[in-house]
C-alpha positions, 0 to 999 in steps of 0.5 A, spaced: 680 048 316 674 045 315 674 041 308 667 041 304 667 037 297 664 041 292 663 048 290 657 050 295 657 052 302 650 051 304 648 054 311 642 054 315 641 061 318 637 062 325 636 069 328 633 072 334 629 066 337 627 071 343 626 065 348 625 065 355 627 059 360 619 058 361 618 057 354 623 051 353 622 048 360 614 047 358 614 041 354 608 042 351 609 050 349 609 051 341 616 054 341 619 048 344 616 043 338 618 049 333 625 049 336 626 041 336 623 041 329 628 046 326 634 041 329 630 035 326 630 039 319 638 041 320 640 034 322 637 031 315 639 037 311 645 037 307 647 044 309 654 044 311 653 048 318 648 052 322 649 059 324 645 062 330 646 070 329 644 071 336 639 074 341 637 067 343 634 069 349 628 074 350 631 077 357 627 076 363 630 082 366 627 087 361 620 084 362 622 084 370 623 092 369 617 092 365 613 089 371 615 094 375 614 100 371 607 100 368 604 107 369 597 104 369 599 101 376 598 108 379 597 115 378 603 116 382 608 117 377 614 121 377 616 122 370 623 126 371 625 121 376 623 115 372 626 117 366 633 118 370 633 111 372 631 108 365 637 112 363 642 109 368 639 102 368 640 102 360 647 104 360 649 099 365 650 091 363 647 087 369 654 083 369 660 086 367 666 081 370 664 074 372 671 074 376 667 078 381 662 076 386 655 076 383 653 082 387 648 087 385 647 092 390 648 098 385 643 095 380 638 093 386 638 100 389 637 103 382 631 098 380 628 100 387 628 107 386 625 106 379 619 102 381 618 107 386 618 113 381 614 109 376 608 108 382 609 101 383 604 100 389 608 095 393 614 096 397 620 092 394 626 091 398 633 090 395 634 083 397 628 081 394 630 085 387 637 081 388 634 074 389 630 076 382 636 078 379 640 072 381 634 067 378 634 071 372 641 070 370 641 063 372 635 062 367 639 066 361 645 062 362 641 055 362 637 057 356 643 059 352 646 052 354 640 048 352 639 051 346 646 050 344 646 043 346 640 042 342 642 045 336 649 041 337 645 034 336 644 036 329 651 034 328 652 040 323 658 045 325 654 050 329 657 057 330 653 062 335 654 070 335 652 074 341 646 079 341 644 085 345 640 081 349 645 076 351 649 082 353 644 085 358 645 080 364 651 076 362 659 078 362 663 077 356 667 071 359 660 068 361 658 069 354 664 066 351 664 060 355 657 058 353 658 059 346 665 056 346 660 049 347 658 050 340 661 045 336 663 049 330 667 054 335 672 048 336 675 050 330 675 057 330 681 062 330 680 066 336 683 073 337 684 078 343 677 081 341 672 077 345 667 077 340 671 076 334 673 070 330 674 066 324 674 060 320 677 058 314 673 053 309 676 049 303 672 047 297 675 041 294 672 038 287 675 034 281 678 038 276 680 045 279 684 047 285 682 048 292 678 054 293 678 057 300 672 061 304 673 065 310 667 066 315 668 072 319 664 072 326 664 080 328 660 083 333 662 090 337 660 093 343 653 091 342 650 093 348 652 101 348 645 103 346 644 109 351 649 114 349 647 116 342 647 109 339 652 103 337 659 105 336 665 100 335 670 099 340 677 100 340 681 096 334 675 093 332 675 096 325 682 094 325 681 087 326 676 087 321 681 090 316 686 085 317 682 079 318 679 080 311 686 082 308 689 076 310 684 071 307 686 067 301 680 067 298 673 070 298 670 072 305 663 072 308 662 076 314 657 074 320 654 080 325 648 081 329 647 088 328 646 090 321 650 095 316 644 095 311 643 102 313 645 109 316 642 111 323 637 116 321 634 118 328 630 124 326 626 119 321 626 113 326 628 114 333 630 106 334 635 106 328 640 108 333 640 101 336 639 098 330 646 099 326 653 103 328 654 110 328 660 108 324 656 104 319 658 108 313 666 107 315 665 100 316 662 099 309 667 102 306 672 098 309 669 092 307 668 095 300 675 096 299 677 089 301 674 087 295 673 080 297 667 080 301 661 075 298 656 077 303 655 081 310 649 077 313 646 079 320 640 079 324 637 084 330 632 087 326 627 082 325 625 082 318 629 080 311 633 086 308 637 085 302 641 091 299 647 091 294 652 097 297 658 099 293 658 092 290 657 088 296 651 084 298 648 085 305 642 081 308 639 080 314 635 074 317 628 074 319 626 073 327 625 066 328 620 067 333 613 069 330 607 068 334 600 071 332 600 076 337 606 079 334 604 078 327 598 082 327 602 088 330 607 087 324 602 087 318 604 080 317 597 077 315 596 070 314 600 067 319 595 064 324 600 059 327 606 059 331 612 059 326 619 059 326 623 062 320 630 061 318 634 062 312 637 056 307 643 060 304 647 057 299 653 060 296 656 057 289 663 059 288 664 056 282 658 060 278 659 065 283 651 065 285 647 065 291 640 063 293 636 064 299 630 060 301 626 063 307 623 057 311 618 056 316 617 051 321 610 050 323 606 046 328 600 043 325 593 042 329 595 035 330 601 037 333 606 034 327 611 039 325 612 041 317 617 045 314 615 049 308 619 053 303 615 060 303 615 063 296 611 069 296 613 076 299 610 079 305 610 086 304 615 090 308 617 084 312 621 080 306 622 079 299 620 074 294 623 067 296 628 064 293 632 071 293 638 070 288 644 074 287 651 074 284 657 074 289 
């Protein structure tokens, strides 16, 4: 149990960094400086912890497939075959079990056929593909390890969830091994579920009894994008219900995939990868528990806040914002590369919460500024600070 003096738990919440290995190995890259700026701020902040909500990496594997599949490369595209191989590649993780030899024979065959069906003009061998896959996996492991070690230097307990990007190339045991290096994970209570754990905090103040808060970190089966959307794994809901029932005080649930809405593929074809098929069932279980102050998540790259059945649901902004993406999303006025994060304060005396949206900006003179953003940004984020009852 971690003891905190006072009535508040303050977290720095970061999500969807989408970095590549080449970003952080280039010391002059904007992203490198912005990431370092966040760590420097965290080190000097009075926050009690850092929570990284996943998708640390922008998978080189996906970019590699994209480079082989552009229809502009050739008119010789077999669309039916291409769709077939897209489906087969999407359904499988590149790496399921790290106890087995690092071989990619079946994947390299599918990628080879995918490239041919996409009209890729150059002959490419399975051996060449496998060499590239080895390099990609090595980069992903090294990048996640680099980010965790860097954020550990802020000297705040760091808790890391995995995202769907991590699942594409790395196995469960590799992800667990990397994330267990996060400083806060030294204290967590593990379970038989590979991605579910919790940590109890005790708030201590003069004149009252200690108050306990349980932080749950709960991710389930988040690579299952291909067969009609995301779905819970066996016993996941049971684990969540039992862990909430066992909590002595209030609880906070941290996830990568949000629960703020239901799948509506007729209106939004991407929604099947943004939340679970069972989102309504999960929300009802959380409401029934009666002790959840907040459910926080990332993944969808924008801020959402909902109160559903008396429970607060909050999603985090994407950390990585560069001008090329900003224009696409209608976020006008952001002309500089920016890192977004949330400073989340929950006061268990007043039972109030406050969320401030922060920006890490690299200035023209190469200095770093941390700015509190107050105004709303259309569909991207509500006005900051956001306040609500817990």
